[in-house]
C-alpha positions as CSV (number, residue, x, y, z in Angstrom):
1,M,-47.2,62.4,22.1
2,I,-44.2,63.2,24.3
3,L,-44.5,61.7,27.7
4,P,-42.9,63.0,30.9
5,I,-40.0,61.0,32.2
6,Y,-40.0,59.9,35.8
7,A,-37.0,61.1,37.8
8,Y,-34.7,59.3,40.2
9,G,-36.5,58.6,43.4
10,S,-39.8,57.8,41.8
11,A,-41.3,54.6,43.2
12,V,-42.1,53.2,39.8
13,L,-38.4,53.1,39.0
14,K,-37.8,50.7,41.9
15,K,-40.5,48.1,41.0
16,V,-39.9,44.9,39.2
17,A,-42.0,45.3,36.0
18,E,-44.7,42.9,35.0
19,D,-45.0,40.9,31.7
20,I,-47.8,41.9,29.4
21,D,-49.7,40.2,26.6
22,S,-51.1,41.4,23.3
23,S,-54.3,42.7,24.9
24,Y,-52.4,45.5,26.7
25,P,-54.4,48.6,25.9
26,N,-53.1,51.0,23.3
27,L,-49.7,49.3,23.1
28,N,-48.9,50.5,19.6
29,Q,-49.6,54.1,20.6
30,L,-47.5,53.6,23.7
31,V,-44.5,52.4,21.7
32,D,-44.9,55.3,19.3
33,D,-45.1,57.7,22.3
34,M,-42.0,56.1,23.9
35,Y,-39.9,56.5,20.7
36,E,-41.1,60.2,20.4
37,T,-40.2,60.8,24.1
38,M,-36.8,59.2,23.8
39,W,-35.9,61.1,20.6
40,A,-37.1,64.4,22.1
41,A,-34.8,63.8,25.1
42,E,-32.0,62.7,22.9
43,G,-31.8,59.2,24.3
44,V,-31.0,55.9,22.7
45,G,-33.2,53.7,25.0
46,L,-36.3,54.2,27.1
47,A,-38.0,51.7,29.4
48,A,-41.7,51.8,30.3
49,P,-41.0,52.4,34.0
50,Q,-39.3,55.7,33.0
51,V,-42.7,56.9,31.7
52,G,-44.5,55.7,34.8
53,L,-45.6,52.2,33.7
54,S,-44.4,49.1,35.5
55,I,-44.5,46.8,32.5
56,R,-41.7,44.9,30.8
57,L,-41.3,47.0,27.7
58,F,-38.4,49.1,26.4
59,V,-37.5,50.7,23.1
60,M,-34.0,51.3,21.6
61,D,-32.6,53.3,18.7
62,A,-28.9,52.8,18.5
63,R,-28.6,54.6,15.2
64,P,-26.8,57.7,16.8
65,Y,-23.8,55.3,17.3
66,A,-23.7,54.3,13.6
67,D,-20.7,56.6,13.0
68,E,-18.7,54.5,15.5
69,D,-20.2,51.2,14.5
70,P,-21.8,51.0,11.0
71,S,-23.8,47.8,12.1
72,L,-26.0,50.1,14.2
73,R,-27.2,52.1,11.2
74,D,-30.6,50.3,11.2
75,F,-30.9,49.2,14.8
76,K,-34.3,50.3,16.1
77,K,-36.3,47.8,18.1
78,V,-39.0,47.2,20.6
79,F,-38.5,44.7,23.4
80,I,-41.5,43.3,25.3
81,N,-41.3,40.8,28.2
82,A,-37.5,40.8,27.9
83,H,-35.4,38.5,30.0
84,I,-31.6,38.3,29.9
85,L,-30.7,34.6,30.0
86,E,-26.9,34.7,29.9
87,T,-24.0,37.1,29.9
88,E,-20.5,36.4,28.8
89,G,-17.3,38.1,27.7
90,E,-14.9,40.5,29.4
91,E,-16.5,43.2,31.4
92,E,-15.8,46.7,30.3
93,L,-16.1,50.1,32.0
94,I,-18.1,52.5,29.8
95,Q,-19.7,55.8,30.7
96,E,-23.5,55.7,31.0
97,G,-26.1,58.2,31.6
98,C,-29.9,57.9,32.1
99,L,-32.9,60.1,31.1
100,S,-34.3,59.6,34.7
101,I,-30.9,60.7,36.2
102,P,-30.1,63.8,34.0
103,N,-26.7,65.4,34.0
104,I,-24.9,62.5,35.7
105,H,-22.6,60.2,33.8
106,E,-20.5,57.4,35.4
107,E,-18.4,54.5,34.2
108,I,-20.3,51.3,34.7
109,L,-18.9,47.8,34.4
110,R,-20.9,45.4,32.2
111,P,-20.3,42.2,30.3
112,G,-19.7,42.5,26.6
113,R,-22.2,40.0,25.4
114,I,-25.7,39.0,26.4
115,R,-28.4,36.5,25.4
116,I,-31.9,38.0,25.6
117,Q,-35.3,36.5,25.1
118,Y,-38.1,38.9,24.2
119,Q,-41.1,39.5,22.1
120,D,-41.3,42.2,19.4
121,E,-44.3,44.6,18.9
122,N,-46.2,41.8,17.1
123,F,-45.5,39.4,20.0
124,A,-43.3,37.2,17.9
125,S,-40.7,35.5,20.3
126,H,-37.0,36.0,19.9
127,D,-34.0,34.5,21.6
128,E,-30.9,36.4,20.4
129,W,-27.3,37.2,21.3
130,Y,-26.0,40.8,21.2
131,E,-22.7,42.4,21.9
132,G,-20.9,45.7,22.1
133,M,-22.9,48.9,22.4
134,I,-26.2,47.2,21.7
135,A,-25.7,44.8,24.6
136,R,-24.7,47.7,26.8
137,I,-27.8,49.7,26.0
138,M,-30.0,46.6,26.4
139,Q,-28.5,45.9,29.8
140,H,-29.2,49.5,31.0
141,E,-32.8,49.4,29.8
142,Y,-33.3,45.9,31.1
143,D,-32.1,47.0,34.6
144,H,-35.1,49.5,34.6
145,L,-37.4,46.5,34.2
146,D,-35.9,44.9,37.3
147,G,-36.1,48.1,39.3
148,R,-32.4,48.8,39.2
149,L,-30.7,52.1,38.3
150,F,-27.1,52.6,37.2
151,P,-25.9,54.3,40.5
152,E,-26.6,51.0,42.3
153,L,-23.9,49.4,40.2
154,L,-21.3,51.9,41.5
155,N,-19.0,51.3,44.4
156,P,-20.2,52.6,47.8
157,L,-17.8,55.6,47.7
158,K,-19.0,56.8,44.3
159,R,-22.6,56.4,45.4
160,R,-22.0,58.5,48.5
161,L,-20.3,61.2,46.4
162,L,-23.4,61.3,44.1
163,K,-25.9,61.4,47.0
164,G,-26.4,65.2,46.9
165,K,-26.8,65.3,43.1
166,L,-29.3,62.5,43.2
167,R,-31.3,64.2,46.0
168,D,-31.4,67.3,43.8
169,I,-32.7,65.4,40.9
170,S,-35.5,63.8,43.0
171,T,-36.6,67.2,44.3
172,G,-36.6,68.8,40.8
173,K,-33.4,70.9,41.3
174,V,-32.1,70.0,37.9
175,S,-32.3,71.7,34.5
176,V,-33.5,69.5,31.6
177,K,-35.0,70.2,28.2
178,Y,-37.7,67.6,28.5
179,K,-40.7,67.0,30.7
180,M,-40.1,65.2,34.0
181,V,-42.1,64.0,37.0
182,F,-40.2,64.5,40.2
183,P,-41.2,62.4,43.2
184,S,-40.9,65.2,45.8
185,K,-42.8,67.7,43.6
186,K,-45.5,65.3,42.2
187,Q,-45.7,67.4,39.1
188,I,-44.3,67.8,35.6
């Protein structure tokens, strides 16, 4: 089932998400719904806060980048209770967008390599290093779990220049091809 995506300004996007355990209700269905929602919106990552749930869960499907990086051909994963433990490498400016902030893309500076600890959909624990585009997507989705959105990583001048566009998104004055919940409208 395709879920509505919560827009910039929604309170759930500013909360630090909570860890969950294997007893979380309907988790497999939620993961399936998050993938379906992400694909319908043409995204490569989606965090649970973006669908209104303040839990430490995100899904990724980096396969659309496989033409640029063949190692991404099979990269589709679920991350539960994720925590980034270390970052390293040269920081790089790369343009990012966000399904909760449609039609805005900005260059964001992020480290090139991360160490992340997480559980998969079977609650098996992992402690892994990632780099390149995978690390970038993970950091973006991870930020959602900590209540942070990419405009907060911009310099103050850039944030000021985006203020009107962000206000428009929060009030529903934006055109998207997927269902959204706007905080000022309280509807889909």
